[in-house]
C-alpha atoms as one frame of an Amber mdcrd trajectory, in Angstrom:
protein
   0.000   0.000   0.000   2.825   2.390   0.912   4.644   1.609  -2.335   1.457
   2.252  -4.312   0.969   5.631  -2.608   4.593   6.548  -3.234   4.239   5.572
  -6.887   1.103   7.715  -7.283   2.772  10.660  -5.571   5.833  10.290  -7.825
   3.588  10.270 -10.905   1.757  13.352  -9.658   5.016  15.216  -9.008   6.317
  14.326 -12.458   3.129  15.640 -14.103   3.342  18.856 -12.063   6.994  19.255
 -13.003   6.218  18.922 -16.716   3.308  21.363 -16.362   5.488  23.872 -14.485
   8.222  23.615 -17.108   5.748  24.109 -19.961   4.300  27.193 -18.263   7.780
  28.564 -17.647   8.837  27.963 -21.252   5.701  29.596 -22.663   6.003  32.680
 -20.504   9.727  33.037 -21.121   9.082  32.907 -24.884   6.431  35.599 -24.518
   8.785  37.782 -22.513  11.551  37.340 -25.093   9.129  38.329 -27.874   8.099
  41.444 -25.936  11.723  42.455 -25.386  12.482  41.965 -29.090   9.468  44.087
 -30.082  10.625  46.786 -27.673  14.147  46.741 -29.106  12.636  47.197 -32.568
  10.724  50.268 -31.369   7.332  48.605 -31.645   5.913  49.845 -28.323   2.223
  49.014 -28.730   2.697  45.260 -29.167   4.935  45.247 -26.096   2.054  46.496
 -23.933  -0.198  43.840 -25.433   2.400  41.098 -24.956   2.953  42.092 -21.327
  -0.826  42.034 -20.795  -1.016  38.583 -22.390   1.839  37.287 -20.207   0.125
  38.677 -17.101  -3.188  37.074 -18.079  -1.615  33.689 -18.801   0.402  33.627
 -15.601  -2.602  34.783 -13.580  -4.625  31.845 -14.936  -1.936  29.230 -14.277
  -0.071  30.584 -11.260  -1.815  28.333  -8.751  -0.327  25.303 -10.518   3.245
  26.676 -10.433   5.406  26.271  -7.370   5.836  29.592  -5.506   9.558  30.118
  -6.163   9.102  29.631  -9.916   5.908  31.686  -9.915   7.578  34.682  -8.248
  10.576  34.367 -10.578   8.198  34.574 -13.543   6.378  37.572 -12.095   9.741
  39.221 -11.571  10.762  38.540 -15.189   7.511  40.026 -16.465   7.851  43.064
 -14.161  11.433  43.687 -15.268  10.422  43.310 -18.920   7.599  45.818 -18.430
  10.022  48.258 -16.801  12.595  47.918 -19.593   9.847  48.439 -22.165   8.700
  51.556 -20.273   5.303  50.010 -19.568   5.265  51.708 -16.181   1.597  51.200
 -15.308   1.889  47.468 -15.942   5.197  47.348 -14.062   3.732  49.069 -11.013
   0.636  46.852 -11.007   2.747  43.678 -11.131   5.081  44.881  -8.383   2.251
  46.080  -6.155   0.412  42.775  -6.560   3.359  40.421  -6.058   6.038  42.066
  -3.923   4.352  41.490  -0.543   3.611  37.818  -1.232   7.068  37.171  -2.715
   8.741  38.775   0.286   6.549  36.797   2.681   7.356  33.567   0.838  11.124
  34.111   0.724  11.464  35.862   4.080  12.637  39.429   4.682  16.373  38.666
   4.571  16.440  36.630   1.373  18.089  38.021  -1.794  14.900  37.416  -3.795
  12.949  39.534  -1.300  15.606  42.242  -1.734  15.112  42.118  -5.500  11.415
  42.827  -4.976  12.374  45.756  -2.714  14.450  47.141  -5.585  11.489  46.763
  -7.945   9.299  48.577  -5.434  11.954  51.290  -5.245  11.939  51.672  -9.018
   8.150  52.058  -8.949   8.402  54.723  -6.236  11.200  56.489  -8.084   9.102
  56.582 -11.245   6.368  58.301  -9.228   9.006  60.777  -8.004   8.700  59.530
  -4.426  12.456  59.633  -3.996  12.453  59.401  -0.207  10.443  56.163  -0.200
  12.518  54.811  -3.111  15.741  55.498  -1.199  14.354  53.727   1.861  13.461
  50.658  -0.212  16.914  50.645  -1.829  18.583  50.872   1.622  16.499  47.952
   2.872  17.510  45.898  -0.174  21.168  46.812   0.276  21.025  45.672   3.906
  19.992  42.226   2.709  22.777  41.972   0.143
């Protein structure tokens, strides 16, 4: 009975792993396409591609392990920032930074990366004092 349960659990984990990898590959391809469009000066499709990536990840995020999920959100946020899609960037950061920091813990480098993203969002809004505070907090972790 124990061996049967272990076999079922192994099968389930393998299916989840394949599903996670497929989701990661799809979203990474979308991000790469958005970055390429941005480099070519085609700004409108970048906004649409970022929106599509956000929608797809939002629909599948519950099936992706948290560390991979937050890494994907971070990739999309950074892509939105580089493409100067500031509203999308801020929405992604605002939505995910608290949960990512809670998952990783306040002294983890990944939590510090989210602090930097929050700082960039504050800096874009010209809230330099808050941005500096977030950058200092991130630096303390590193």
